[in-house]
N, C-alpha and C positions, 0 to 999 in steps of 0.2 A: 740635768741636761747639759750643762756646761762641761762636766767631766766627760760625758759621752762624746761631745763634739771635739774635745781635746784629743781623746783617743783616736777618733776618726781622722783628724787632721794629721796626727802622727803616723797613722798607717798609710794614708793615701796622698799626703802632701797638700799644701794649701791650695795649689792650682786645682787639684781634683775637687776639693770641697766647693770652691767658688764656682766651678763650672757645672757641677752636678745639680745645683739648686734650680736650674731651669725645669719647669714642669713637663717639658716635651723632649726629654733626653733619656735614652737608655745608657747607663754608664756602669763601669766595672773597675775594680782595683787590681785585676789580674788578667793575663791574656787568656784567650779561649784555648782550652785543651782539646775540645771536640767541636764538631760542626755545629751542633745546636747551642753552643755557647758563643759562636762567632756571629758577626753582625752583617745584615744584608743591605746591599746597595743595588739599585737598578734604574734603568731609564726606559723600560719596556722592551728594549733590545738586548743590552748588555746587563747581565746580572753578575754580581760578585759577592762573595762571602769573605769578610775581613776578620782574621784571627787576632791581630794586634800583638804578635809575638816580637819581642825586642830584637833577639839575635837572628831569628829566621822567620820573617813575616811570611805568611801564607795567604795568598789571594786566590780563591777558587772561582774560576771564570765560567760563565755560561753565555750562550747567545740563543735568543728565544726561537730561532728557526732551525736550530741544529737537532735534527731527528734522524733516526735510522729509517731505512726503507725508501720507498718511492710511491708514485701514483698507484691508487687502488686498482687491483686486477679485476677484470670482468669475468663473468661466467665461471666462478670458482666452485660452485656447487650446483650443477645443472639439474639435479634431481630434487632440489629443495622443495619446490612448489608442489610436487606430487604427494608430499606427505601431509599437506594441510587438510584435505578432506578426511583422511583417516584420523588425524588428531581431533578434528571437530566431532567426528562420530564417536570416538572414544570418550570425549568429554561430555557432549550434550545428550548422547543416547545411552551409552553404557556406564558413564561415571567411572571409567577405568583410568584413574589418574596415573597409575604406574605406566600403562601403555602410552598414554599421552606424553609423559615425560621422556620416555625412550624415543618416541618418534620426533618430538620437538627438537631434541639434540641433533637430529639428522638434518635440520634446516640451518645449521650454522655455516659461516664462512671462515675466514682466517682471522688471526689475532691482530690487534692494532700494533703499531710500531711504538718505539720508545723515545722519549726525550733524553738527550745525551749531555754529559758534561763536556765543555770545550777544553779546559786545561787548568793547570796550576801555575801560578807565578810565585817564585821564591825570591825573597829579598834578604840576603845574608849580610849581617854586620858582625864582625869579629871584635869582641870587646876584651879578648885576651884573658878570659876567666873572670872579669869584673862583673859584679851583680848589679842589675838596674835597681834604682830606688824611685820613690815618688811616682809610681806607675799609675797611669790613668788611660782609659779608652772610653769612647762614647759613640753613639749614633744620635745625631741631632735631627729630630723629626722636623724642626722648624725650617731647616735649609737642606735636608737630605745630604749631609756631609758626615763622614766618619773621621774621628780623630784618635790618634794614639800619642801619648807623651810619656817619657821616662827620662831619668837622669843616670848617667854612667860617668864616674870619675869627674864629677862636677860639671859635665856637659849635658845640657838639656836637649834631647832629640825629640822632634815632632814629625808626625806624618798626618797629612790631610788628604782625604780621598773622596771623590765624588764621581758619579756617572752622569754626564750631561746628555739630555735629550736633544737640545738644539744642535749640538755638534756631534752627537752619537759617538762619544769618546769617554773612556775612563781616564781620569787624571789623578796621579799620585804625586804629592809634593812632600819632599823629605828635607828637613832643615836641621841645623845644629846651632846651638847658641855660641859656639866657638868656631872661629874661622878655620877652614881646612880640616874639620873634624870628621867629615863623612868619607868613610871608605867602605864600599859595599859592592856586592855582586847581584845581578839580576838574571835568573834562569827561568826557562819555560819547559813545561812537561805536559803530557796528556795521557789519558787512559785509552784514547783512540790511536789508531795507526797514524804516525806523523813523521815528518822530517823537519830538521832545523837548519836555518841558513841565516846569513848576515846580510844587512844592507848598509854598507858604509861602516863607520867606526862606532856608531851609537844606536844601531837598530837591529833587532833580531826578529825572525819570522818563523812561526810554527805553523805548518800547513799539513793537511792530511785529508783523509776520506772517512766518512762515517760507514758503519756496517750497512749491508743491504737488508739485514734482518736481526732483530733482537727479541727473543722470546720473553714473555713475562716471567718474573721470578718464580711464580707458582706453577709454571709449565715446564717440566723437565723430562720429556720422554727419553727412555733409554736409547743410547746410541745417536742422539741428535745434538749437534752443536748448538748451544743457545745463542751464540753470537757469530754471525757469518759475514764475511766480506766478499766482494767480487761482483759478479754480473747476475742480474735476475731479469730474464726476458728482455735482454738487450739494454738494460738500464743499470748503470753502476750507482754506488752510493753517493750521497751528497758530499761535495767538497767543502772544506772549511779552512779558516785561517785566522790567526790573531798575530798582531804585531806589537812589539814593545819598543818605543822610541824614547831615548833618554837625552835630556838636555841638562847641562851642569853649569854651576857657577864656581869657578876656581878648580884647581886640581886637574886631573887627567881622566880620559875615558878611552876605552878600547873594547872591541869584541874579540874574545878568544877563539881558538880553533874549534872549541866545543860549543860555539855560539852562545857564550855567556857574556853579558855586559859587565865590565869591571870599571868601577869608578874609584879613584884614589884622591884623598885630601881635598875634597870639595866642601863647599859651605852650603850648597843647595843642589838638590837633584829633583827634576821634574820628569815623571814618566807619563807618556801618552800611550794608551792601550786602545787599539782598534780591533774589532772583531767582525767577521762577515762570513756568510755561507753562500753557496751557489743556489740555494732554494729560490725557485722562480714560479711558485704557484702549486696548488694541490694537484694539478693535472699535467705537470711537465716533469720529465725526467731531470733530476737535479744535476746530473753529470752532463749528459748530452745536450740538454736544452737549458742548462743552468746559467745563472748570472755569473759575472766575472768577479769572484770574491777577492782576487788579488787587486784588481783595479779599485774596488770599493774600499778595502781596508787601507790601501796606499793613499787614496784620496782623502780619507778621513784624517789620517796622520798629517798629510800635507796641509790641509785646511786648519787643523788645530794648532800646529806649531807656528803658524803665521800670526796667531793671536797671543797677546800677553796673558799670563796666568790670571791676572785679575779680571780680564775681559771674559775668559772662559768661565771663571767662577761666577761672576755676576750674571752672565747669560743663563747659566745653570740655575742659580738661585731664583732669578726672576721668573723663569719658566715654571719651575716647580711650585713656587709660592702662589702663583696665580690660581692654582688648583687647591693646594693644601690650606691656604689661609681663608678659604671661603667659610669654613665652619670653626667656631670656637665653642668649646664645651667645658664648663667648670662646675664642680660640685663644692659647696662650702664645707670645709673640714671643721666640724664642731669641736674638735680637740683643740685646746688652747695651745699646746706645744706638742706636735706629733713627732716623736723621735724616729719613727720608721721612714719618714719622708726624706731623710738625709742619708739613708743607707744605699750602698751599691744596688743596682737593679735586681740582681739575682738574690741578694740577701733580703731585699725589700719584698720580693715575690714570695720567698720562704716565710717571712713574717706574716704576709697577707694570708697565705695558706694556713698559717697557724692561728688565724682569727683576728689579726690586727685590723683596725679601721683605717683605711687609706683611700679615700675617694679620688685623690688626684692620680693614684695608680690606675684606677678604673677608667678615668678619662684619658690617661696616657694609652691604655690598651685600646680604647675606642679610636684614638687618632693613629695608633700604629696600624690598625686595619686599613685606614684611609691611605696612609703612607705606602703600605704594601701594594695596594691596588694601583696607585699612581706609578709605582716602581715596576710593576709587572705587566701592565696592560696599557699600551699607548696606541693611539690611532696610527694605522699603517703597519702595525706588527700583528703577530698572532695573539689570540686571547691567552689569559693566564691559565696555566695547566694545573695539575693536581698539587704541584709544589711552587706555583707562581712562575718564577723563572729560575729557581735555585735548586740545583741537583748536582750531587757529587758522584753518583753511582753510574757505572756502565749499564747495569740492569737496575733501574730505579724501582722503588716500591710501586707496584701496580703500574709500571712503565711510565710513571709520572705523566699519564695521558689525560685525555678529556673523559672523565667518568660522568656520563650524562643522565644517570638515574638519580642524581642529587648533587654531586660535588661540583661540577662545572657551574651549575645554576647558582649554588651558594656563593661561588666566587663573586658573582655580580649582584647579589642582593643589596649591598650597600651603595651601588653605583649611583642610582638616581636619588635616593633619599638623603644621602650625605653629600650631594652636590658635586658628584664626579661623573656626570653624564657622558662626558667625552671618553672616559675610560671604558664605557660600555661598547664603543664602536668596534673594537677588534672582534668581539663576539658576533656582532651583526655581519661583519665581512666574512667571517668564517662560516656563519650559517648559510650564506649564499652558496658556498662550496659544498657544504653538507647536503643542501637540498639537491644539488646536481648529482652527487653520488647516490643520494637517497632515492632519486627517481629510478636509477638503474637497479638498486636493491629492491624497491617495490615491485618493479617489473619482473626481475629475474627470480626472486625468491618467493614472491606471492602472487604474481600475475595481477598486480593491483595498480591502480592509478596513483597520481600524486607522488609524494616522497615520504620516506620513513627513515628513522635512525634508532639505534638500539642502545645498548648499555655503555659501550666504549667507542671512543674515536681518537683521532690523532691529527697531526698537521695535514695529513693527506685526506682528511675528511672521510675516513672509512665509516660506513653506515650499516653494514650487515651485522647480524648476530655473530659475535666473535666466538672462537672455540676450536679452531683448526678442524672444522667439519665434524664435530662430535665430541671433542674433548672438554668442552665447557659445560658447566652445570646450567641448565635452562633457568634455574631460579634467579640467576642474574643475567646470563648471556642473551636470552631470547626475549627479554622485555622490550616491547616495540613502541614505547611511548616517548622516547627521548626527543624526537623531533617535535612532537606535539607540545611537550613541556617547554622546550626552548623558545618556541614562538611567543610564549607569554612575555619574554623579555623584550621582544619587538614592540608588543602592544603597551607594555609598561612604559617604555621610552616615550611613546606617543602620549600616553596619559600624563606623564610628568612635564613634557615639553610643549605639547600642543602642536607639534611639527606636522602639519597636514601633508606636506610634500614627502616627508619620510614615510608617513603612513601609506600614502598612495603608491610610491615608487619602490620602497624597500619592504615594509612590513606586510602589507596586505597580500602581495603575490606569494610570499613564503607561508603566511598563515593559511591562505586558501589552498595551497598545495598540500600542506599537512592535513587540512580538513578533507581534501579529496581522497587521500590515502585512507583516512579513518572511515569515510563512507564505504570504501571498498572492503575494509577490514571487519566491520561490524556484521554480525549475523543475528538472526532471531533465535531466542531460546523457546522452549515449549510453551511459555506463557505469553509470547509475543513481544517480549522486551528485546531491545537491541543490546548485544553483549559482545565482549571480546573473547575469543577462544582460538588459540591458547592465550592464557593470561597468567601473569605472575605478580606477586607483591614483592618488589625488589629485595632479594637476598634473604627473605623470610620464608618459613615453611609451616605447614599445618599437618594435622593427623587426619587421615581419612577414616571411614567407618571401621576399618580393620585395625586401626592404630598405627598404620604405616606413615612415615614422614613423606610428604609430597610438596612439590613446589608449583606445579602447573595445574591450573584450574580454569575457571570461567569468571569473567566480569569482576576482577578484583576492584575494590573500592578506589584504589589509586587510579587505575585505568579509567574508570567511569567518571571520576571527578575531573581528571585532566581533559577528557573529551568534552564534558559539559562546559568546562572553562574555555576550551578552544572554540567550540561552536558559538558560545556566547560572545566571545571576543570578535570572531569573524562577522557575526550578525551585526554587532554594534559598529564595527569598522565599516561595513558595507553601507550601513545607514548614514554614517557620518560622511562618507565619500559619495553617497547617492549613486551607487553602482551595484550590479550583480543581484538584482531583486529576485530573479528566479533561483539563483543559488542560495540566497539568504532564506527564501521560503522553504527550500529543501532542508536546510539546516534546522530551521524552526520546527519543522515537522518531525525530523529525525531526533532532535533533542528531546521532544516530548515522549519518545519511546525508549529512551536510554534507561538501563537498569538503575533503580534509585538507590540512594543512601538507605541503610537500615541499621537498627540497633540490635544488640544481642541480649542474651539472658542475664548478663551482668550489668546491663545498662550501658555497655560500651558501644562505640561505633564499630560495626563489623568490618573486618579487613578483607574477607573473602565472600564469595557467592553464597555460602552457607555459614552457619554458626559453627565452624570447625574449631576443634581444640588446637590451641597454639603449641608449637614445639618448644618455644622459648618465650615465656610471658614477658621477659624483660629485654627483648631483642632491640638492638640499637636502631634499626629502621622502624619508623612508625609512618610508613608511606601513606596509609589510608587517611591521615590527617592533612593531606594536601589541600583539601577544601577549606581548612582553617587558615593555613599559611603555607605557601605563598598565595593560594587562591582566596576567594572571598565567599564561597558557597556557604560556609558555616560561619555564623556570626550571631550576635544577640537577636537578629531578626529571624533566626531559625532556632528557637529556644530548645527544642527537643535534641537536635544534633549538637548544639552548643554545649549542652549538659553532657551529652554522650562523649564528645571530644575530651572534655575535662576528665570524665571517668576513665577514658582510655589512657590518658597521660598518668593518672594516679595509679592505674594497674601496672603500666609499663615501668614506672619509677624514674628516678632522676639519673641513675647510673647510665653509662654509655661511653662511647669513644668521644674524642674531642668535637668532631663535627656534629655528632648526635646531641651532645649537650647544647651546642650552639643553636641547633634547630629548635630545641625545646625552649630556649629563651624566647624565640619569636612566637612560639605557640602560646606560652603563658602570657606574653604581652598581649596577644590577640584575645586571650581569655580575660584580660583586664586585671590580672593578678600580678601586680608589680613586685610584691615581696617574694613570690615564688620565682619569678623571672630573675630577680636579683640574687636569690640563693644559687641559681644555676650559673650566674656570672661568676660568683665566688667558686663554684665547682669547676667551671671552665678555666679559671685562673689559678687552679691548684698547681703548685710547683711540682714538676716532674724531673726527677734526677736523670740527667742524660745518660748515665751509666747504669740505670736501674732496671734495664730490660723492658720487655713488653708486658705492661700490666693490664692493658685493655681498658683502663679506667679514664683515659683522656686527661687533659690538663694543659699546662703551658711549660715549655722548656725555658732554660735560663735566658735565651735570647728572645723570648716571648713568641717564638713560633708555636703553633698549635701542635700538641702531641695527640695524634690519633690513638695510640702511637703506632708506627713512627710518624714523622712530620707529614701533615697534610695542611695546606694553607686555607682550606675551606672553613675550618673552625675559626680562624682569625676573622675572615670576612663575615661569616654569619654571626659571630659575636658582636662585631661592630654594628651590623644591621639590626640585631636584636635590641641593642641599647637604644638605637634610634627609634625602633618600633615601640619601645616603652614610653617614649616622649611624644611621638607624633604618629598618627595613623590617618589614612585618607582613602582607604579602599572602598568605602561604602558611599561615596559621593559627597562627603563632607570632610572638613579638617577636624580631627579629634585631638584636642590639646591635652597633653599629659594623661593619656588613657590608662597608663599602668605605672604610675610614679611610685617607687618604693619608699618606705619610711627612711631608709638609709640615705636617700637623696632629698632630704626635706627642704634644702635651700640650694638654689643653683640657677644657672642660665645656660642657654644654648642659642647660637645664632647660625643662620645659613642653611638650615635643613630645608629640603624641598618636599612639597606635597603635590599629589596628583591634581590636575586642573590647571597647573602652571602657576604655582605660588612658592615664594620663599618665606620661611617662617623663623622669627626670633622669639624666644620666650624667657621670662624671668619668673621664678616662683619662690615663695617663702612659706615656711611652716606647712608644707605639703599642699599648698594651694597656689594656683596661677595668680601672678600679680599683674604682669603686662604681657602682651603679645604684639609683635609687629609683623604684618603680613604685606609682602610686596607682590603685586600682580604682574606676572611676566607675559600674560597673553590678553588680559582684559576680560577674562571669563568671570561669570557670577561666582560669588564665594559663599559657602555655608560653613559655619564654624560651630563645633560642639565643645562645651567646657563643663566642668563640674561646678563652676562658679558663674554668676551672672556677669556679663560684660557689656561695655558700651564703647562705641567708636569715638575716639577723641575728636572734638570739634564739631560733632553732629549730635542729633538726638536719637540716633539708632542704638537701641539696646536689645539684649538677648531676651528670648522668650523661654519660659519653663517648658521642658519636654520630659519624656519618660526617665531618662538617665542623666538629667542635668539641664543645660541651657543651650539654646541654639540661636545663632546670630546669622542672618542672611543679608547680603548687600551686593550691589553692583560694583564692579571695579573698572578702573581704567588701566590700560597697559602701561607698565612702568611706575605706577603710582604706589605709594607706601601708605598703609593704614595702621594706625596704632589702636590697639584694643586694651582697655583698662578694666580691672575688676571693679565691680560696684560695691 
């Protein structure tokens, strides 16, 4: 081991080794060559990818509200609703799935718009051919700061970068160990249309307009420009701007005619980067009715430069840590001396993929998911999109939009359980907008009440089935349960927080509106069951009686499970609020008539209305297991379907894209099989070569971004949620401690997890068994606890009672009081 450390120190420098030993850092001994090797920073508004290049640093900038397009157009497909009766006849009477598919495509609207990159910042330092040594870069999750360090000709150069939420500014501090050794230039560029200008001798401004339309990368009709600028129905594209302001110590500074900042012979340079757009809401033209992005960005710079660097830094760290520090997760490494723990993070990830034992890498991955959520979703801003807030492409993969048949929901699975409830709020704000456009879609496309949303959305809250009025495949485009599923997040927030005002004022109206649409959407089949028709199981297909591949059918299991879940949540919420008894009674009656769960000839949970043959037995989507997770319909309390869910997963197998593996972690945790869930963690954290092409097998890139591939952030978020689900569950009305603890995590502790009912939970375990648990009551609700070992409450005579699968402890709580439970 000593020889190994000596080699490592020689390669990376003593500073690198001393710094990397923190368990909450991603660190590397070389610059990023490609985007998925670079490191992400974000404050919910400003996102930046840091490459850490010595001679030409590249910072790729995003702003979370910068999207193409404008408010959703109305009446884009006036004939849509006329096809619905014909579709239902084809499905329910004739079982003509081919005809139903063709007709369903005619009910589509336009495509969603695209999340856009704002620009690139280039920081050039000319070292006259000298090669850097002692190179080191990192991302410190403990304080959300990125560092780069290297030495050239005996001079140590350092860069420290953070994005502050309190001041909505990115700050870059560049220093040299030798006085007057900093000579550099700062330039700005963008893939969008832009102009450059100067503001005084130390500030440059890049300003421009976003396109009015950007087609998805998978939609390229002949003769149609995929990216267009200009005017659409009297509304021009969104304006945007970012400013770079430089302050220096020593030397000189100027802005050239080409609007490049040049600094010579300084000892320190601090860059302040502000970014803003004219976005002013989902229903306002971003040009005509937009905010003044120039005033916003200028004000942010002005406010920031009035503060000392240390003040900005401390405000940033204090704000970030009040969220991040709530949860501490550690697994005891049973290795006496683990050599992989001191490797650079990319090499460490490779070693892990090769089979090394590295529990602290797993807890780092868990905390990285929390870091990404804090960085990409902050109150007052838009929700995290398909790539969080980090995107470098003009036409991003899948438009980097809100894909609401799974991916947007996954982004927020860790929000409540990992104690980041505030980061959930952008989703709730956006849902209000979605419900408004969804009312129009329900009325125009279906002649229905309430509100509806489909497969794709964007910052403009588009809610229709996308597809340019027929170009989309109904198997994904026309799935109509997006709004219904999203309302689960509203109710989950209430269950975790006990916030009665939130339930009454925000959650319930949106939940009820979704239920109203669903009541309009349901029809009776020949057996008297209420079903959805048309219905799809997102992105998966079956074979009809003639062996033809089909996507559109009746009453898919996912549809019916989501509807049962929605109706049950609305019923329960109305009871808690003591309102809407008549509506509640209607839902109770309708719920009893919903098409039920069924099992197939292989013992699996059926995905479709009938026991159709699947076109892809190992398909990445397993949507029909919604009732197992995130729902609660399937559990040990329903043994037939619990067993069928397990059989389904065994048939599907463990392969899949990144997000698919992450969902499977949560399912196996709900099945209480911690070792299988753990194996999927190892699969999810499989190293993916950033230059290796599209393998489709999922995994993790060198910067720990989830590899769909390409990058989608939902795998990171769902992976973190899955780890939490292995340690704590609360969906069945009680707190289940260590329900799916794997053998690999035999000793450890976690603090700060949240449970439904309004509880905060800390746990320590040894030799695969719970040792102690500390439960803090946040609301004063009664508490039920399940555990595999008997427990007693410290200081009282309350002890757990034997139940079917372990032990149960029930006790009353007081708001704010902490209760310690010890194993007997």
